[in-house]
C-alpha positions as CSV (number, residue, x, y, z in Angstrom):
1,M,38.9,113.2,77.0
2,H,37.2,113.0,73.7
3,A,39.6,115.5,72.1
4,H,42.6,113.5,73.5
5,N,41.4,110.3,71.9
6,T,40.8,112.1,68.6
7,S,44.4,113.4,68.6
8,R,45.7,109.8,69.1
9,R,43.7,108.5,66.2
10,R,45.1,111.2,64.0
11,I,48.6,110.5,65.0
12,R,48.2,106.7,64.3
13,A,46.5,107.5,60.9
14,A,49.4,109.8,59.9
15,S,51.9,107.2,61.0
16,G,50.1,104.5,59.0
17,I,50.1,106.7,55.8
18,G,53.9,107.3,56.2
19,L,54.7,103.6,56.5
20,T,52.5,102.8,53.5
21,A,54.3,105.4,51.4
22,A,57.7,104.1,52.5
23,A,56.7,100.5,51.6
24,L,55.5,101.5,48.2
25,I,58.8,103.3,47.5
26,A,60.8,100.2,48.6
27,I,58.6,97.9,46.5
28,A,59.0,100.1,43.5
29,G,62.8,100.1,43.9
30,C,63.2,103.8,43.4
31,S,64.4,106.7,45.5
32,P,62.0,109.2,47.1
33,D,62.7,111.5,44.1
34,E,61.6,108.9,41.6
35,T,58.2,107.6,40.7
36,P,57.4,103.9,40.1
37,S,56.8,104.7,36.5
38,D,60.4,106.2,36.2
39,A,61.8,103.0,37.6
40,A,59.8,100.8,35.3
41,S,60.9,103.0,32.4
42,G,64.5,102.4,33.4
43,V,64.1,98.6,33.5
44,T,62.4,98.6,30.1
45,S,65.2,100.8,28.6
46,T,67.9,98.4,30.0
47,A,66.1,95.4,28.7
48,T,65.7,97.0,25.3
49,S,69.4,98.0,25.2
50,T,70.4,94.4,26.1
51,A,68.2,92.9,23.5
52,E,69.5,95.3,20.8
53,S,73.1,94.5,21.8
54,A,72.4,90.8,21.5
55,T,70.8,91.3,18.1
56,T,73.7,93.3,16.9
57,S,76.2,90.7,18.1
58,A,74.2,87.9,16.4
59,S,73.9,89.9,13.2
60,S,77.7,90.5,13.2
61,S,78.4,86.8,13.7
62,A,76.0,85.8,11.0
63,A,77.4,88.3,8.5
64,H,80.4,86.1,7.5
65,N,80.9,82.5,6.5
66,E,83.7,80.0,6.1
67,A,84.8,81.4,2.8
68,D,85.3,84.8,4.4
69,V,87.3,83.4,7.2
70,E,89.5,81.3,4.9
71,F,90.2,84.2,2.6
72,T,91.0,86.6,5.4
73,S,93.3,84.2,7.3
74,T,95.2,82.9,4.3
75,M,95.5,86.4,2.7
76,I,97.3,87.6,5.8
77,G,100.0,85.0,5.1
78,H,100.0,85.8,1.4
79,H,100.4,89.5,2.0
80,R,103.2,88.9,4.6
81,Q,105.3,87.2,1.9
82,A,104.8,90.1,-0.5
83,V,106.0,92.4,2.3
84,A,109.0,90.2,2.9
85,M,109.8,90.4,-0.8
86,A,109.5,94.2,-0.8
87,E,111.9,94.4,2.2
88,L,114.5,92.5,0.1
89,V,114.8,95.4,-2.4
90,E,116.9,97.6,-0.3
91,G,120.6,97.2,-1.2
92,R,120.0,94.7,-4.0
93,T,118.9,97.0,-6.9
94,D,119.3,100.6,-8.1
95,N,116.1,100.3,-10.2
96,A,114.2,103.4,-9.1
97,E,110.8,102.2,-10.5
98,L,111.1,98.9,-8.8
99,I,112.1,100.5,-5.5
100,A,109.1,102.8,-5.6
101,L,106.8,99.9,-6.6
102,A,108.1,97.7,-3.7
103,S,107.6,100.6,-1.2
104,R,104.0,101.0,-2.4
105,I,103.3,97.3,-2.2
106,E,104.8,97.1,1.3
107,K,102.8,100.0,2.7
108,A,99.5,98.9,1.1
109,Q,99.7,95.3,2.1
110,D,100.9,96.1,5.6
111,A,97.7,98.2,6.1
112,E,95.5,95.5,4.7
113,I,97.1,92.9,7.0
114,G,96.1,95.1,9.9
115,Q,92.5,95.3,8.6
116,M,92.3,91.6,8.2
117,E,93.7,90.8,11.6
118,D,91.1,93.2,13.2
119,R,88.4,91.5,11.2
120,L,89.3,88.0,12.4
121,E,89.5,89.3,16.0
122,S,86.0,90.7,15.6
123,W,84.8,87.3,14.4
124,G,86.4,85.6,17.4
125,V,88.9,83.7,15.2
126,D,92.1,82.6,16.9
127,T,95.1,84.1,15.0
128,S,97.8,82.9,17.3
129,D,98.8,80.0,14.9
130,L,99.3,82.2,11.9
131,D,102.9,82.0,10.8
132,D,104.6,85.4,10.9
133,S,107.0,84.7,8.0
134,H,105.1,82.4,5.7
135,E,108.3,81.8,3.8
136,N,108.4,78.1,4.5
137,M,105.0,77.3,3.0
138,G,104.8,74.9,0.2
139,H,104.1,71.6,1.7
140,G,100.4,71.5,2.6
141,G,98.0,73.5,4.8
142,H,98.1,77.1,3.8
143,S,100.5,76.1,1.1
144,A,97.5,75.8,-1.2
145,M,97.7,79.6,-1.5
146,P,98.4,80.3,-5.2
147,G,101.4,82.3,-6.2
148,M,103.5,81.8,-3.1
149,L,107.2,81.6,-3.6
150,S,108.9,78.5,-2.3
151,P,111.8,78.6,0.3
152,D,114.3,78.0,-2.5
153,Q,112.9,80.8,-4.6
154,M,113.1,83.2,-1.6
155,T,116.7,82.2,-1.1
156,A,117.5,82.8,-4.7
157,L,115.9,86.2,-4.5
158,R,118.0,87.1,-1.4
159,D,121.2,86.0,-3.1
160,A,120.6,87.9,-6.3
161,R,121.8,91.4,-7.1
162,G,121.3,94.0,-9.9
163,T,119.4,93.1,-13.0
164,E,119.2,89.4,-12.0
165,F,117.4,90.5,-8.8
166,D,115.1,92.8,-10.7
167,R,114.1,89.9,-13.0
168,L,113.5,87.4,-10.3
169,W,111.6,89.9,-8.1
170,L,109.4,91.0,-10.9
171,E,108.6,87.5,-12.1
172,G,108.0,86.3,-8.6
173,M,105.7,89.3,-7.7
174,I,103.7,88.9,-10.9
175,R,103.0,85.2,-9.9
176,H,102.3,86.3,-6.3
177,H,99.8,89.0,-7.4
178,E,98.1,86.6,-9.8
179,G,97.6,84.2,-6.9
180,A,96.1,86.9,-4.8
181,I,93.6,87.7,-7.6
182,A,92.6,84.1,-7.8
183,M,92.0,84.1,-4.0
184,A,89.9,87.3,-4.3
185,D,87.8,85.7,-7.1
186,A,87.1,82.8,-4.8
187,V,85.8,84.8,-1.9
188,L,83.8,87.1,-4.3
189,A,82.0,84.0,-5.5
190,D,81.5,82.2,-2.1
191,G,81.8,84.8,0.7
192,V,79.0,86.9,2.2
193,D,80.8,89.6,4.3
194,P,80.6,93.0,2.6
195,A,83.9,94.3,4.0
196,T,85.7,91.1,2.9
197,K,84.3,91.4,-0.6
198,A,85.2,95.1,-0.8
199,L,88.8,94.2,0.2
200,A,88.8,91.4,-2.5
201,Q,87.7,93.9,-5.1
202,E,90.5,96.3,-4.0
203,V,93.1,93.5,-4.2
204,K,92.0,92.7,-7.8
205,R,92.0,96.4,-8.8
206,T,95.4,97.4,-7.4
207,Q,97.3,94.1,-8.0
208,Q,96.1,93.8,-11.7
209,A,97.4,97.4,-12.3
210,E,100.7,96.4,-10.7
211,I,100.9,93.2,-12.8
212,D,100.5,95.3,-15.9
213,Q,103.2,97.7,-14.7
214,M,105.6,94.9,-13.8
215,K,105.1,93.1,-17.2
216,G,105.9,96.4,-18.9
217,M,109.1,96.6,-16.8
218,L,110.1,93.1,-18.0
219,G,109.4,94.1,-21.6
220,Q,106.3,91.9,-21.8
221,S,103.2,92.9,-23.5
């Protein structure tokens, strides 16, 4: 009889230990193969990752200012008109140097438009209201962009052929490039985003070289 009671006590004790272990596992929120310290480590890692993500996002948001946004959004329109001018070259001139220059301008500025659109998107800026043609600017708003050709000037360029086209195109693109350089100078003075400033420096470097080339093509010193 004594041995029978002792066996019952042992069974109850073993059962109690099993229930306690199961409860601890449930409370720790881990599987039987995990330890509470593993689960705690996972929570800490997730919290750290979330905090780092939030910090990175905040840092990215704080890395640009209004001058950066203004330059990027308006330069997209400015570049688009230069691309439109380059596209007019085909069939209007046989000047090989001008044709090659126009092709280079179109490719370079198309690529920069893509970069600037991606940058605005990363900043959460709505680009849906950006005009695709930018040929009708000249009466307020983004018309403040320096160097933009007016609708009448674009029409005259479309209608010209041969040497007259060459002259109008070169004179117009020189003014256009000079306007882009002025815009680049403004963001270099007031902007804070490193990528935007790097693009502004590239605009100044390449477009000044092209201005010098175009002036030479016009016989200007």
